[in-house]
N, C-alpha and C positions, 0 to 999 in steps of 0.2 A: 093818782092821788099825789098831791104835792104837800110839802112841809114848809112851814114858815121858818125863817132863820133870824136869830138875834145874837147880840154879843154882850158880854159883861166881863168884869175883872174878878179875880179871886176874892178881893176885899168885899165886893158887893153880892157874893153868892147867897148870903143870908136873905136877900130880897127875893130870890128865886122861888117860884111857886111850883107845885107838883106838875103843872102843865108843861114845864120846861124839862128837856133832856139836856143836862149840862155835860159838856165834853171839853176836855183839855186840848188846846191847840198850841201850847207853849213847850219849850224845851225842858221845862221842869214845872213842878207845882208844889205848893206848901205841904210840909209833912203831915199836917192835920187834915188835908183834903186828898181824896183818892178817887179822882174822876178817870173814866176811860179816856184814852188819848187817841185822836185821829192823827196818826203819824204823817199822813200824806199832806196835812196842812201846817205842819211844824216847819218854820223857816230854818234853812240850813245854818247852823251855828257859825262855822268858819267862813262862809261865803257871804252871809247876810247879817246876822245878829251881831257877831263880835266886831266886825269892821264898823258897824253903825254905832255901837256902844263906845268904841274907842275914837270916834270922830273921823274915821278914814272915809266914810261915805255919808252922804246926806239922805234926807227922806226920799228925794226923787230917785236916787240910785237904789235905795232900799226897795222902793216900789217896783222899779224895773226888774231887779233881780228876783224879787218874790214872785212877780207875775211870770217871768221866764220859768221859774221852778214849777209854779202851778201848771202852766201850759205844757211843760215837758212831761208832767205826771197826770195828765187829765184822765186817762183810763184808770189808773190806780186810785185816784181821788174818787171818781164816780163809783167804783167798785167797793172801796172801803166804806164810803158813806152809805151806799145802798145796803150793804151787809149790816152796818150799825143800825140803820133805821128799821130794817126788816126784823132784827133781833129785839130792839127796844120799843118800837112803835109801828108794828105792821100795818095798822089802820091809818097811820099818818094823822093822828089827832092832836099830837103834842108839838111844841115848838123846839127846834134844835137851838141850843144856847152855846155859842163858841166862847170859851173862857180862857183868859191868859192874865198876865201880870199888870199891864198898864192901866191906870185909872181911867174912867170914862172921861172923854174930852181930849185925851192925849193921843198922839200919833201911835197907832198900833196895827199890827198885821191882822188881827182878828177881824177888824172892820174891812180891810182889804179882801180878806178871804170871803167874808159874807157877800160883799159886792160881786166878786168874781164868781162865786157859786151861783148867785142869782142869775147872772148873765150867761154862764157857760153850762149850767146843769138845770135847764128849765123843766126837765122831766122829774127832777127831784125836789126843786124848790119853787115856791110861789114867786113869780116874777111880775111885779105890779107895774106894767107899762114901760118896761125897759127893753132896750135892744142891745145886742152885742156888736161892738165896733172895734176895729183895730186901726189906729191911726199911725201914720208914718212918723209923727213927732214923738211917739213913744212905742216901744216894742212891748206891747201888752194890751190887755183888754180894757175897754172903758165901758162903764155902765152909765148911760145918759138918759135922763127922762125924755121920752119921745116928744112930750109936749113943750119942752124947754128949747127954744130956738136960740137963746143967747148965752147959754152956759158953755163953758170951755170943758176940755177934758177934765174929768175929776181926778185923773191920775197924772196930771202934769202941773207944773207950777205957773202956767201962763194965766194972765188975767183977761185975755181976750179970747174970742172964739177961735178954735183951731181951724185954719183954712186948708189944711192938708186934706186931700181927697180921702174918702173912706177906702181902705184896702181890705179886700176879702181874701184871706189866704186859701179859702176853699173853692174859689171861683175857677172855672175852667179857663185855661189860657187860650187866647184866640190865635 
């Protein structure tokens, strides 16, 4: 059984319906809200969030660092999320809602986390026609619609299709 995954911000939580399991993926949350936190998806403050907020790194570097963090913790992430789902929705009938501060439409790690989870945890999440790829132009995972032949990496800032060969880190070396 797989779960659907969505994202929203704290400001829009009032729109959430009972079919959603809201979970915090930010370093903090408003005092008036008390959501459970998935610590494995919270970006590291000193290495990712603070440098970004101070303008020392841009969105591209933020993405790189966040995906490196996620990939390094893939076992912990899967375990924490599976335990959360088993506890709160054992029949997998509800949608997991990742919540953090940034308003809809703004650059935010919760959207990156949702894409990464769909691509890297297919046993937990509904993966609608996406495949996992790792490109040399970016040290991280890209979720790319299989039917889209002309899109570029969704995790890099290029406007043209990435011509780098697909690199599979799990392939046997010849």
